[in-house]
C-alpha positions in Angstrom: 89.5 38.3 38.8 88.8 41.9 38.0 85.5 43.4 39.2 82.5 43.2 36.8 81.8 46.4 35.0 78.1 46.7 35.0 76.6 47.9 31.8 74.6 51.2 31.9 70.9 50.9 32.4 70.1 52.2 28.9 72.3 49.5 27.4 70.4 46.9 29.4 67.1 48.3 28.3 68.2 48.2 24.6 69.1 44.5 25.0 65.7 43.8 26.5 64.0 45.6 23.6 66.1 43.8 21.0 65.1 40.5 22.6 61.5 41.4 22.4 61.8 42.4 18.8 63.4 39.0 18.1 60.5 37.4 19.8 58.1 39.2 17.4 60.2 38.2 14.4 60.2 34.6 15.7 56.4 34.5 16.0 56.0 36.1 12.5 58.4 33.6 10.9 56.9 30.5 12.5 53.4 31.6 11.6 54.4 32.4 8.0 56.0 29.0 7.6 53.3 27.2 9.5 56.0 25.5 11.6 57.3 26.2 15.0 60.6 25.7 16.6 62.4 22.5 15.6 65.5 22.8 17.8 64.1 22.4 21.2 64.9 26.0 22.1 62.4 28.2 24.0 60.5 31.1 22.7 62.6 33.7 24.5 61.5 35.9 27.2 63.1 39.3 27.0 66.5 37.9 26.9 67.8 34.6 25.8 68.4 34.0 22.2 65.6 33.6 19.7 63.6 30.7 18.3 65.7 28.8 15.8 65.6 29.5 12.1 62.5 27.3 11.8 64.8 24.6 10.6 63.9 25.4 7.0 67.1 25.2 5.0 69.4 27.0 7.6 72.4 25.8 5.6 71.1 28.1 2.8 72.0 31.1 4.9 75.5 32.6 4.3 76.1 33.2 8.0 75.3 29.6 9.0 78.4 27.4 8.9 77.0 24.1 10.1 73.5 22.8 10.0 72.4 21.1 13.2 68.7 20.4 12.7 69.4 17.0 14.1 69.9 17.7 17.8 73.0 17.1 19.9 75.5 18.1 17.2 76.0 21.8 17.7 78.4 21.5 20.6 80.7 19.1 18.8 80.9 21.5 15.8 81.5 24.4 18.3 84.4 22.4 19.8 86.0 22.1 16.4 85.6 25.9 15.8 87.0 26.6 19.3 89.9 24.2 18.9 90.8 25.8 15.5 90.7 29.3 17.1 92.9 28.3 20.1 95.4 26.0 18.5 95.5 26.6 14.8 94.5 30.2 14.3 95.8 31.3 17.7 93.3 34.1 17.5 91.2 35.9 20.1 87.7 35.0 18.8 85.3 33.1 21.0 82.7 30.5 20.2 79.2 30.4 21.7 76.8 27.4 21.4 73.1 27.5 22.4 71.7 24.2 23.3 68.2 23.1 24.3 67.8 21.1 27.5 65.9 18.3 25.6 68.9 17.7 23.3 71.1 17.2 26.4 69.8 13.7 26.5 71.9 13.0 23.3 75.2 11.2 24.1 77.1 13.3 21.6 76.5 16.4 23.8 78.5 14.7 26.6 81.2 13.5 24.2 81.6 17.1 23.3 81.7 18.3 26.9 84.5 15.8 27.6 86.4 16.9 24.5 86.2 20.6 25.3 87.4 20.0 28.9 90.2 17.8 27.9 91.6 20.3 25.5 91.0 23.3 27.8 88.9 25.2 25.3 88.5 28.4 27.3 87.3 30.2 24.2 84.1 28.2 24.2 80.8 29.0 26.0 77.9 26.6 25.9 74.5 28.0 27.0 71.9 25.4 28.1 68.5 26.8 27.6 66.7 24.9 30.4 63.0 25.6 29.6 61.8 22.3 31.1 59.8 21.1 28.1 60.8 18.6 25.4 58.9 17.8 22.3 56.2 15.4 23.6 56.7 15.9 27.4 58.9 17.4 29.9 62.7 16.9 29.7 64.0 14.4 32.2 65.6 17.0 34.6 62.8 19.5 34.0 63.9 22.8 35.8 66.5 21.2 38.0 69.3 23.5 37.0 71.5 22.3 39.9 71.7 18.9 38.3 72.9 20.4 35.0 75.4 22.5 37.0 76.8 19.4 38.8 77.0 17.4 35.5 78.8 20.2 33.7 81.2 20.7 36.6 81.9 17.0 36.7 83.0 17.2 33.1 85.4 19.9 34.1 83.5 22.9 32.9 83.4 26.3 34.7 79.6 26.7 35.2 77.1 29.4 36.1 73.4 29.1 36.8 71.4 32.2 35.8 67.9 33.4 35.2 67.7 33.2 31.4 65.2 36.0 31.3 67.5 38.4 33.2 69.6 40.5 30.9 71.9 41.7 33.7 72.6 38.2 34.9 73.4 37.0 31.4 75.7 39.9 30.8 77.6 39.2 34.0 77.9 35.5 33.2 79.3 36.2 29.7 81.8 38.7 31.1 82.9 36.2 33.8 83.3 33.5 31.2 85.7 35.6 29.2 88.0 35.9 32.3 88.3 32.1 32.8 91.4 30.4 31.6 92.0 26.7 30.7 88.3 25.8 31.1 85.3 26.0 28.9 82.3 27.7 30.4 78.7 26.4 30.6 75.9 28.8 31.3 72.8 27.0 32.7 69.9 29.4 32.0 66.5 28.7 33.5 63.8 29.9 31.1 60.1 29.4 30.4 58.9 28.5 26.9 56.5 31.1 25.6 57.4 33.6 28.4 54.7 36.1 29.1 52.2 34.7 26.7 48.9 33.7 28.3 47.9 30.0 28.1 51.2 29.3 26.3 54.0 30.0 28.8 55.4 26.8 30.3 52.5 24.8 28.7 52.8 21.4 27.1 52.2 20.5 23.5 53.6 23.7 21.8 56.8 22.3 20.4 56.9 22.6 16.6 53.7 24.6 16.5 53.2 28.2 15.4 51.1 30.6 17.4 47.4 30.6 16.4 47.0 33.1 13.6 43.8 34.6 15.1 45.8 35.4 18.3 49.0 36.5 16.7 48.2 40.2 16.4 47.2 40.5 20.1 50.3 38.6 21.2 52.6 40.8 19.2 50.9 43.9 20.6 51.5 42.6 24.1 55.2 42.2 23.4 55.4 45.6 21.6 54.0 47.3 24.7 57.1 46.2 26.6 59.5 47.8 24.1 60.7 51.2 25.3 63.2 52.1 22.6 64.0 51.3 19.0 67.7 51.9 19.3 70.2 49.3 18.1 73.3 48.3 20.0 76.2 47.7 17.6 78.2 44.7 18.8 81.8 45.0 19.7 83.5 43.2 16.8 86.2 40.6 17.6 89.8 41.6 17.2 90.9 41.0 13.6 93.8 38.8 14.5 93.0 35.7 12.3 95.8 34.7 9.9 95.1 34.6 6.2 94.7 31.0 5.0 94.8 29.5 1.5 93.8 25.9 1.2 93.2 25.8 -2.6 95.1 23.8 -5.1 97.3 21.9 -2.6 99.9 19.7 -4.3 101.9 16.8 -3.1 105.6 17.7 -2.8 106.6 14.6 -4.8 105.4 11.6 -6.7 104.5 8.4 -4.8 107.7 6.6 -3.7 106.3 3.1 -4.4 107.5 0.6 -7.1 105.3 -1.9 -8.9 105.3 -5.1 -6.9 105.8 -3.6 -3.5 103.6 -5.0 -0.8 101.8 -2.2 1.1 98.4 -2.1 2.9 96.3 0.8 1.6 95.6 1.8 5.2 99.3 2.4 5.7 99.6 4.2 2.4 96.8 6.5 3.6 98.7 7.5 6.7 101.9 8.0 4.7 100.1 10.1 2.1 98.4 12.2 4.8 101.7 12.9 6.5 103.2 13.8 3.1 100.3 16.2 2.3 100.9 17.8 5.7 104.3 19.0 4.5 102.7 20.6 1.5 100.2 22.7 3.5 100.2 23.7 7.1 96.4 23.7 7.2 96.1 20.0 6.7 94.9 18.5 10.0 94.2 14.9 11.1 91.7 13.6 13.6 91.3 10.0 14.9 89.2 8.1 17.3 92.0 6.2 19.2 92.7 4.0 16.2 95.7 5.9 14.9 98.0 2.8 15.1 95.6 0.9 12.9 94.5 3.6 10.5 98.1 4.8 10.4 97.2 8.4 11.0 99.9 8.1 13.6 102.3 8.8 10.7 100.8 12.2 10.4 101.0 12.7 14.2 104.7 11.8 14.1 105.4 14.5 11.5 102.9 17.1 12.5 102.0 16.6 16.2 100.6 20.1 16.6 98.0 19.4 13.9 96.8 16.1 15.1 93.6 15.9 17.2 93.0 12.7 19.2 89.2 12.5 19.6 89.3 9.2 21.5 86.5 6.6 21.2 83.7 9.2 20.3 83.2 8.9 16.6 80.0 11.1 16.6 81.9 13.9 18.2 84.9 13.4 16.0 82.9 14.0 12.9 81.3 17.1 14.4 84.7 18.4 15.5 86.0 17.9 12.0 83.0 19.9 10.6 83.8 22.7 13.0 87.5 22.7 12.1 86.7 22.9 8.4 84.3 25.8 8.6 85.1 29.0 6.8 87.9 27.2 5.0 90.2 27.3 8.0 91.6 23.8 7.6 91.6 20.7 5.4 90.4 18.1 7.8 90.9 14.3 7.5 89.2 12.2 10.2 89.9 8.4 10.4 88.7 5.4 12.3 87.6 1.8 11.4 85.1 2.2 8.6 82.6 0.2 10.6 82.6 2.8 13.4 81.5 5.6 11.1 78.1 3.9 11.0 77.3 5.2 14.5 78.1 8.7 13.3 75.9 8.6 10.3 73.5 11.3 11.5 76.5 13.6 11.9 77.8 12.7 8.5 74.4 13.4 6.8 74.2 16.7 8.6 77.7 17.5 7.4 76.5 17.0 3.8 73.5 19.3 4.5 76.0 21.8 5.7 77.9 21.5 2.4 81.0 20.8 4.4 84.4 19.9 2.9 85.6 17.2 5.3 87.4 14.0 4.4 86.7 10.7 6.2 88.9 7.6 6.0 87.6 4.2 7.0 90.1 1.3 7.4 89.5 -2.4 8.2 86.9 -2.9 5.5 85.3 -6.2 4.8 86.0 -9.8 5.8 89.6 -9.5 4.6 90.5 -8.0 8.0 90.5 -11.6 9.2 90.8 -12.5 12.9 89.4 -9.3 14.4 85.9 -10.6 13.7 82.6 -9.3 12.4 82.2 -6.4 14.9 85.2 -4.7 13.2 84.4 -5.6 9.6 82.9 -2.7 7.6 80.4 -4.3 5.2 77.8 -1.5 5.1 80.0 1.6 4.7 79.8 1.9 0.9 76.0 1.7 1.0 76.0 4.4 3.7 78.4 6.9 2.0 76.8 6.3 -1.5 73.6 7.8 -0.1 75.2 11.0 1.2 74.6 13.8 -1.3 77.7 15.2 -3.0 80.0 12.7 -1.3 82.9 11.3 -3.3 83.6 7.7 -2.4 87.2 6.5 -3.1 88.1 2.8 -3.0 91.8 2.6 -3.9 93.4 -0.8 -4.6 97.1 -0.1 -4.1 99.4 2.3 -2.4 99.9 4.6 -5.4 96.1 5.0 -6.0 95.7 5.6 -2.2 98.1 8.5 -2.3 96.3 10.0 -5.3 93.0 9.6 -3.5 94.3 11.5 -0.5 95.5 14.3 -2.8 92.3 14.5 -4.7 90.2 14.5 -1.6 92.1 17.4 -0.2 91.2 19.5 -3.3 87.6 18.3 -3.7 84.5 20.2 -2.6 82.0 18.3 -0.5 82.5 15.3 1.7 84.9 12.6 0.7 85.2 9.0 2.0 88.3 6.9 1.5 87.9 3.1 2.0 91.1 1.4 3.0 92.0 -2.3 3.6 94.1 -4.1 6.2 96.0 -6.7 4.1 99.2 -5.9 2.3 98.6 -5.9 -1.4 100.8 -5.5 -4.4 101.4 -2.1 -6.0 100.0 -2.3 -9.5 100.4 1.3 -10.7 103.4 3.4 -11.7 104.0 6.6 -9.7 103.3 8.4 -12.9 99.8 7.0 -13.4 97.1 9.7 -13.7 94.0 9.4 -11.5 90.8 11.4 -11.8 87.6 11.3 -9.8 85.0 9.3 -11.7 87.5 7.7 -14.0 88.0 3.9 -13.7 91.1 2.0 -14.9 90.9 -1.0 -17.3 94.0 -2.7 -15.9 93.8 -6.1 -17.8 92.4 -6.6 -21.2 92.7 -8.3 -24.6 90.8 -8.4 -27.9 89.2 -11.7 -26.9 87.9 -11.0 -23.4 84.9 -13.2 -22.4 83.7 -11.2 -19.4 84.3 -7.9 -17.6 85.2 -8.3 -13.9 84.9 -5.2 -11.7 86.5 -5.1 -8.3 88.2 -2.7 -5.9 90.5 -3.1 -3.0 91.4 -6.7 -2.1 88.9 -8.1 -4.6 90.7 -6.4 -7.5 93.8 -8.4 -6.6 91.6 -11.6 -6.4 90.4 -10.7 -9.9 94.0 -10.4 -11.2 94.8 -13.8 -9.7 91.7 -15.3 -11.3 92.8 -13.8 -14.7 96.2 -15.4 -14.4 94.6 -18.8 -13.8 92.0 -18.5 -16.5 94.6 -17.5 -19.1 96.2 -20.9 -18.6 93.0 -22.4 -19.9 92.8 -19.9 -22.8 90.1 -17.8 -21.3 90.7 -14.0 -21.2 88.8 -11.6 -19.0 88.8 -7.8 -18.7 89.4 -6.2 -15.3 88.2 -2.8 -14.2 89.5 -0.9 -11.1 86.7 1.5 -10.3 88.9 3.8 -8.1 85.8 5.9 -7.2 82.6 4.1 -6.4 80.8 7.5 -6.5 80.8 9.0 -9.1 80.9 5.8 -11.1 82.6 5.6 -14.5 79.6 4.5 -16.4 81.2 5.0 -19.8 84.1 2.7 -19.1 81.8 0.0 -17.7 79.5 0.2 -20.8 82.3 0.1 -23.3 83.9 -2.9 -21.7 80.6 -4.7 -21.4 80.0 -4.3 -25.1 83.4 -5.9 -25.9 82.6 -8.8 -23.5 79.1 -9.6 -25.0 77.4 -7.9 -22.1 78.9 -10.1 -19.4 79.8 -8.3 -16.2 80.9 -9.8 -12.9 81.2 -7.6 -9.8 83.2 -8.8 -6.8 83.3 -6.9 -3.5 84.3 -7.2 0.1 81.0 -5.7 1.2 77.4 -6.8 1.6 75.5 -7.0 -1.6 73.0 -4.4 -0.6 74.1 -0.9 -1.6 77.6 -1.9 -2.7 79.6 -2.0 -5.9 77.3 -4.6 -7.6 74.2 -2.5 -7.1 76.0 0.6 -8.2 77.0 -1.1 -11.4 73.5 -2.5 -11.9 72.1 1.0 -11.7 74.6 2.3 -14.2 73.7 -0.3 -16.8 70.0 -0.3 -16.1 67.9 -0.2 -19.3 70.8 -1.1 -21.6 69.7 -4.3 -23.5 72.0 -7.3 -23.7 74.0 -6.6 -20.4 73.8 -8.9 -17.4 75.5 -8.4 -14.1 76.5 -11.3 -11.8 77.2 -10.1 -8.3 79.7 -11.7 -5.9 79.4 -10.1 -2.4 79.4 -11.1 1.2 76.2 -12.9 2.2 75.3 -13.4 5.8 77.0 -12.4 9.0 80.7 -13.1 8.9 83.0 -14.7 11.5 86.6 -14.6 12.6 89.2 -16.4 10.5 92.2 -16.0 8.3 91.6 -13.4 5.5 92.1 -16.0 2.7 89.7 -18.4 4.4 87.1 -15.8 4.8 87.3 -14.6 1.2 86.7 -18.2 0.2 84.0 -18.8 2.7 82.0 -15.9 1.4 82.6 -16.5 -2.2 84.7 -13.5 -3.2 88.1 -15.1 -3.8 89.8 -15.8 -7.1 88.4 -19.3 -7.0 84.8 -18.0 -7.1 85.6 -15.4 -9.7 86.8 -18.2 -12.0 83.7 -20.2 -11.3 81.5 -17.2 -12.1 83.3 -16.5 -15.4 82.9 -20.1 -16.5 79.2 -20.1 -15.4 78.2 -17.0 -17.4 80.1 -18.2 -20.4 78.1 -21.4 -20.3 74.8 -19.7 -19.8 
């Protein structure tokens, strides 16, 4: 390694002075907002960082790419940015992530540490601000910086322990980090919260609190007395070697290659569509949590191995990495796993929405129709979860053709998208020339004498078609709606169909009743007189069994749709 070029003393002093001015800005901002630091970072001594952006709408600032007010998420997003820089952009820029010691108790931090080491992200530096104090009491390791060092090194990180209030030590550590190859670097910085402020430095019970206003002026004067110069130090800008990227208006290279009547699982159609989209744009990337042979994202990996990121069984980190990869419109990111496993990453998903990120998540193995794998693998809460996410588009395709269109639409849609796919092979019901739009449902079975409107999606749509065939033998006609997107919901089509069928609506879904399709439809028709909604959904904790048996057991099969139609006609 080359010898360290020590910065001139005047440069060091300018850095000390900048740090002190940042401390003053931090005190003024927290007092003005009547709220202190929310990220667990320390009030800096004359050096390390600044108090966070008071956690008030940081995603509203143009220079903030990812909001991480919920702790433990920043390093995962930084991993995504660093991965993009090293492997996709192949550029020289570096990524720095400042973490509080309190948030190091979050498991997602250690998921990210493992990820960065595995992929040799030598363009990533994580700074642990070890100020000893958490929110309500001391952090578990307090000031034991050696324990942090050993843990980071055990995860394969190049690690330095420094005095976080010493500008010279920090400059040297950052310079050394830039010389290291094939390892990310952790800088464990020992600091004291409220450094240099009487009765506040290293004291409990100051987290989330502003300085007392009656003491603010004297505290600021104390800090100002340490400032020797008002010079600024222009930073050395990174080399401009980032390739230009255009990810707008990406089109599929051809129409879907399926024929009506083909039997294809929507999860397999998802993988095939993603691989196809990858041929249309070299900035489409895929991430998976060690389920690629089940979600069929392995089809993308086969065609585009250099753009596939295996995140292993760490779904929280996978979502954060995807957020990082998608920042500044560098990639079109699709992350997939079993839909049930996204529930453990919900905090990362909601923060992605606050960040106004454009990422696409695909959840396979939804509902009891997965069969023998059992209840731990059955997503029965995912629609409820994603429906609550602001500006999230929720796709629920029912055949291979609509799945391919969902993938294409998601790639070109702002905001978060969720695509729900199923395990069983189901018949293709749409022509490759069918036109799909977000928020536009399809009336796929109708007559002038329909007695009820049946609304389904995924496997239950096919159960509704089977029920319609049986009912027609008895001279009973029903109208069937394929929603395609659960959010936004096509309220107009639902209402117009309900009027034709004398206000009778039946919803049937492979999901729990709470927060699912039925409740979405109920909300859509609320306040409209003469409309009643009968909901068929999974009730109770499911069990392992054959898919058809489980659809029957939980009352969402064709047999129960027929029963519901006859019941509401009678009543």
